[in-house]
C-alpha positions as CSV (number, residue, x, y, z in Angstrom):
1,X,0.0,0.0,0.0
2,X,1.4,3.4,-1.0
3,X,0.8,6.1,1.6
4,X,0.1,9.8,0.9
5,X,-1.7,12.8,2.3
6,X,-4.5,15.1,1.2
7,X,-3.9,18.8,1.3
8,X,-7.3,19.0,2.9
9,X,-5.4,18.2,6.1
10,X,-4.0,21.7,6.0
11,X,-7.1,23.7,5.1
12,X,-7.4,26.7,5.2
13,X,-3.7,27.0,4.5
14,X,-3.1,28.0,0.9
15,X,-2.6,25.1,-1.5
16,X,1.0,25.8,-2.4
17,X,1.9,26.1,1.3
18,X,0.1,22.9,2.0
19,X,2.2,20.9,-0.5
20,X,5.3,22.4,1.0
21,X,4.2,21.4,4.4
22,X,3.4,17.9,3.2
23,X,6.9,17.5,1.8
24,X,8.4,18.8,5.0
25,X,6.6,16.1,6.9
26,X,8.1,13.4,4.6
27,X,5.2,12.7,2.3
28,X,5.9,12.0,-1.4
29,X,2.4,11.4,-2.6
30,X,-0.6,13.8,-2.3
31,X,-4.1,14.6,-3.2
32,X,-4.7,18.3,-4.2
33,X,-7.9,19.7,-2.6
34,X,-8.2,22.7,-4.9
35,X,-10.1,25.5,-3.2
36,X,-10.7,28.3,-5.8
37,X,-11.2,28.7,-9.5
38,X,-7.8,30.4,-10.0
39,X,-6.0,27.4,-8.7
40,X,-7.1,25.5,-11.8
41,X,-5.8,28.3,-14.1
42,X,-2.7,28.0,-16.2
43,X,-0.6,30.7,-14.4
44,X,-1.2,29.1,-11.0
45,X,-0.6,25.6,-12.4
46,X,2.8,26.7,-13.9
47,X,3.9,27.8,-10.5
48,X,2.5,24.7,-8.8
49,X,4.1,22.2,-11.3
50,X,7.5,23.9,-10.7
51,X,7.1,23.3,-7.0
52,X,6.0,19.8,-7.5
53,X,9.1,19.1,-9.6
54,X,11.4,20.7,-7.0
55,X,9.8,18.7,-4.2
56,X,9.5,15.4,-6.0
57,X,5.9,15.2,-4.9
58,X,3.6,12.9,-6.9
59,X,0.0,14.0,-7.3
60,X,-2.4,11.0,-7.0
61,X,-5.8,12.8,-7.2
62,X,-7.6,16.1,-7.4
63,X,-10.6,17.2,-5.4
64,X,-12.7,20.2,-6.6
65,X,-14.0,23.0,-4.4
66,X,-17.4,22.7,-6.1
67,X,-18.1,19.3,-4.6
68,X,-20.8,20.7,-2.4
69,X,-22.9,21.9,-5.3
70,X,-22.4,19.1,-7.8
71,X,-26.0,18.0,-7.6
72,X,-27.2,21.5,-8.4
73,X,-24.7,21.9,-11.2
74,X,-25.0,18.5,-12.9
75,X,-28.3,16.7,-11.9
76,X,-31.0,19.4,-11.9
77,X,-33.8,19.7,-14.5
78,X,-32.0,22.8,-16.0
79,X,-30.3,21.3,-19.1
80,X,-28.2,24.3,-20.0
81,X,-26.6,24.4,-16.5
82,X,-25.8,20.7,-16.9
83,X,-24.1,21.3,-20.2
84,X,-22.1,24.3,-18.8
85,X,-21.1,22.2,-15.8
86,X,-19.9,19.4,-18.0
87,X,-17.6,21.9,-19.8
88,X,-16.5,23.3,-16.4
89,X,-15.6,19.8,-15.2
90,X,-13.8,19.1,-18.4
91,X,-11.5,22.0,-17.6
92,X,-11.0,20.5,-14.2
93,X,-10.0,17.2,-15.8
94,X,-7.5,19.0,-18.1
95,X,-6.0,20.8,-15.1
96,X,-5.8,17.5,-13.1
97,X,-4.0,15.8,-16.0
98,X,-1.6,18.8,-16.3
99,X,-0.7,18.4,-12.7
100,X,0.0,14.7,-13.1
101,X,-3.0,13.3,-11.2
102,X,-4.5,9.9,-11.9
103,X,-7.9,10.3,-10.2
104,X,-10.6,12.9,-9.9
105,X,-12.9,12.9,-6.7
106,X,-16.6,13.4,-7.1
107,X,-19.3,13.8,-4.4
108,X,-22.4,14.1,-6.5
109,X,-26.0,14.7,-5.4
110,X,-26.9,15.9,-1.9
111,X,-28.7,13.3,0.3
112,X,-31.9,15.4,0.5
113,X,-31.6,17.2,-2.8
114,X,-34.9,17.9,-4.7
115,X,-33.3,16.9,-8.0
116,X,-35.2,15.5,-10.9
117,X,-38.6,13.8,-10.7
118,X,-38.1,10.1,-9.8
119,X,-39.5,8.9,-13.1
120,X,-36.6,10.6,-15.0
121,X,-33.8,10.8,-12.4
122,X,-32.0,7.5,-13.0
123,X,-31.8,7.8,-16.7
124,X,-30.5,11.4,-16.6
125,X,-28.1,10.5,-13.7
126,X,-26.5,7.6,-15.6
127,X,-26.3,9.7,-18.8
128,X,-24.5,12.5,-16.9
129,X,-22.1,10.0,-15.2
130,X,-21.3,8.4,-18.6
131,X,-20.4,11.9,-19.9
132,X,-18.3,12.8,-16.9
133,X,-16.4,9.5,-17.1
134,X,-15.9,9.8,-20.9
135,X,-14.6,13.4,-20.6
136,X,-12.2,12.5,-17.8
137,X,-10.9,9.5,-19.6
138,X,-10.2,11.6,-22.7
139,X,-7.9,13.7,-20.5
140,X,-6.2,10.6,-19.1
141,X,-8.0,10.9,-15.7
142,X,-10.0,8.2,-13.9
143,X,-13.3,9.6,-12.6
144,X,-14.1,8.3,-9.1
145,X,-17.2,8.6,-6.9
146,X,-16.5,9.1,-3.2
147,X,-18.9,7.9,-0.4
148,X,-19.9,11.1,1.4
149,X,-22.2,11.0,4.5
150,X,-24.3,14.0,3.4
151,X,-24.7,12.9,-0.2
152,X,-26.7,10.1,-1.9
153,X,-23.4,8.3,-2.2
154,X,-23.6,7.5,1.5
155,X,-26.0,4.6,0.7
156,X,-24.4,1.3,-0.4
157,X,-27.6,0.7,-2.5
158,X,-27.0,4.0,-4.4
159,X,-23.4,3.1,-5.1
160,X,-24.5,-0.3,-6.3
161,X,-26.8,1.3,-8.8
162,X,-23.9,3.3,-10.1
163,X,-21.7,0.2,-10.1
164,X,-24.3,-1.8,-12.1
165,X,-25.1,1.0,-14.7
166,X,-21.8,2.8,-15.2
167,X,-19.0,0.1,-15.6
168,X,-16.4,2.7,-16.4
169,X,-16.9,4.5,-13.0
170,X,-14.4,3.9,-10.2
171,X,-14.6,4.7,-6.5
172,X,-12.7,6.4,-3.7
173,X,-13.5,4.9,-0.3
174,X,-13.4,7.4,2.7
175,X,-13.3,5.9,6.2
176,X,-14.5,8.9,8.2
177,X,-17.4,9.5,5.8
178,X,-18.4,5.8,6.2
179,X,-18.4,6.3,10.0
180,X,-20.4,9.5,9.8
181,X,-23.0,7.7,7.6
182,X,-23.2,4.9,10.1
183,X,-22.1,2.4,7.5
184,X,-19.4,-0.2,8.1
185,X,-16.6,0.2,5.5
186,X,-16.9,-3.5,4.6
187,X,-20.5,-2.9,3.4
188,X,-19.2,-0.5,0.8
189,X,-16.5,-3.0,-0.2
190,X,-19.1,-5.7,-0.6
191,X,-20.9,-3.7,-3.3
192,X,-18.2,-1.7,-5.1
193,X,-14.9,-3.3,-3.9
194,X,-13.6,-4.5,-7.3
195,X,-13.6,-0.9,-8.6
196,X,-12.2,1.0,-5.5
197,X,-8.9,2.6,-6.6
198,X,-8.2,5.1,-3.9
199,X,-8.6,5.4,-0.1
200,X,-9.1,8.3,2.2
201,X,-7.9,7.0,5.6
202,X,-8.3,8.2,9.1
203,X,-8.6,6.5,12.5
204,X,-11.3,6.5,15.2
205,X,-12.1,5.5,18.7
206,X,-15.2,5.6,20.9
207,X,-14.9,9.4,21.4
208,X,-14.0,10.6,17.9
209,X,-14.9,9.5,14.4
210,X,-11.9,11.2,12.8
211,X,-8.4,10.8,14.2
212,X,-5.0,10.6,12.6
213,X,-3.9,7.0,11.7
214,X,-2.2,5.5,14.7
215,X,-4.2,7.5,17.3
216,X,-7.2,5.3,17.4
217,X,-8.5,1.7,17.1
218,X,-8.9,1.3,13.3
219,X,-8.0,-2.2,12.0
220,X,-5.7,-1.1,9.2
221,X,-4.4,-4.6,8.5
222,X,-8.0,-5.7,7.7
223,X,-8.7,-2.6,5.6
224,X,-5.5,-2.7,3.6
225,X,-5.4,-6.4,3.3
226,X,-8.9,-6.6,1.8
227,X,-8.4,-3.6,-0.5
228,X,-5.0,-4.8,-1.8
229,X,-6.5,-8.1,-2.6
230,X,-8.9,-6.2,-4.9
231,X,-6.1,-4.3,-6.6
232,X,-6.3,-1.0,-4.7
233,X,-2.9,0.2,-3.4
234,X,-3.4,4.0,-2.9
235,X,-4.1,5.3,0.6
236,X,-4.2,9.0,1.5
237,X,-4.3,10.4,5.0
238,X,-7.3,12.8,5.1
239,X,-8.3,14.5,8.4
240,X,-9.2,18.1,9.1
241,X,-6.9,20.7,10.7
242,X,-8.9,20.7,14.0
243,X,-8.3,16.9,14.3
244,X,-4.7,17.5,15.4
245,X,-2.7,20.1,17.4
246,X,0.8,19.9,15.8
247,X,2.1,19.2,12.3
248,X,4.4,16.6,13.9
249,X,1.4,14.4,14.5
250,X,0.9,14.1,10.7
251,X,4.5,13.0,10.4
252,X,4.0,10.4,13.2
253,X,1.0,9.0,11.3
254,X,3.2,8.6,8.1
255,X,5.9,6.9,10.1
256,X,3.3,4.6,11.8
257,X,1.8,3.6,8.4
258,X,5.1,3.2,6.6
259,X,6.7,1.2,9.4
260,X,3.8,-1.1,9.5
261,X,3.9,-1.6,5.7
262,X,7.6,-2.3,5.8
263,X,7.2,-4.9,8.5
264,X,4.4,-6.6,6.5
265,X,1.9,-5.7,9.2
266,X,-0.3,-4.0,6.7
267,X,0.8,-6.3,3.8
């Protein structure tokens, strides 16, 4: 299992400072959580790519700041907005490819979104996902659906519907989001496991559903062993800045995970 970190761990630190911090803590793989439109632009990307080359940092995935409104943008009954949003996301895919990413992270529809009438929602949903996957693929990017507690993707049955109807779609499994949805991570693996390509990892205990790896009771051998058997070997530490006190704790998590991997504890 290859260990990395999401720049979401440093929010609201500016993105370029976040990648510098990640490198200082010894990480060599990262997910970019992009927080503004300008950070997708060419001038910013030129600067960012230079830093990535200097640091030797590999970008695994890109997460867009528009994730909280993806349902509104792409799955409403306003066709023009959907067309415009598809073009917007194509620009995101082009930027992700330019930065060397493999995967794009998608949240999708809100759990309680009004959305389309039920009689038409599935067909339009699948059509839009097909277009997103196709446009991402044309840029060399794999489009992945993340399980998110406040989105429809929190339900294993919803993910199974995507799995059955969109064979080109892949998935990012997030541990803290599974806990917050009240779903055992194994239930997600049961329905989409063969297409999970990326992990967002965190730890937990009886008091907290989001801790740094090594600070809780998470069974990482079981998680990594099962996912590696299915072909997934990418794991990114993703917590929030209020889940730790000192940056050194993020380094300790890296050391914990890498030591365990080297010893074969995590396969």
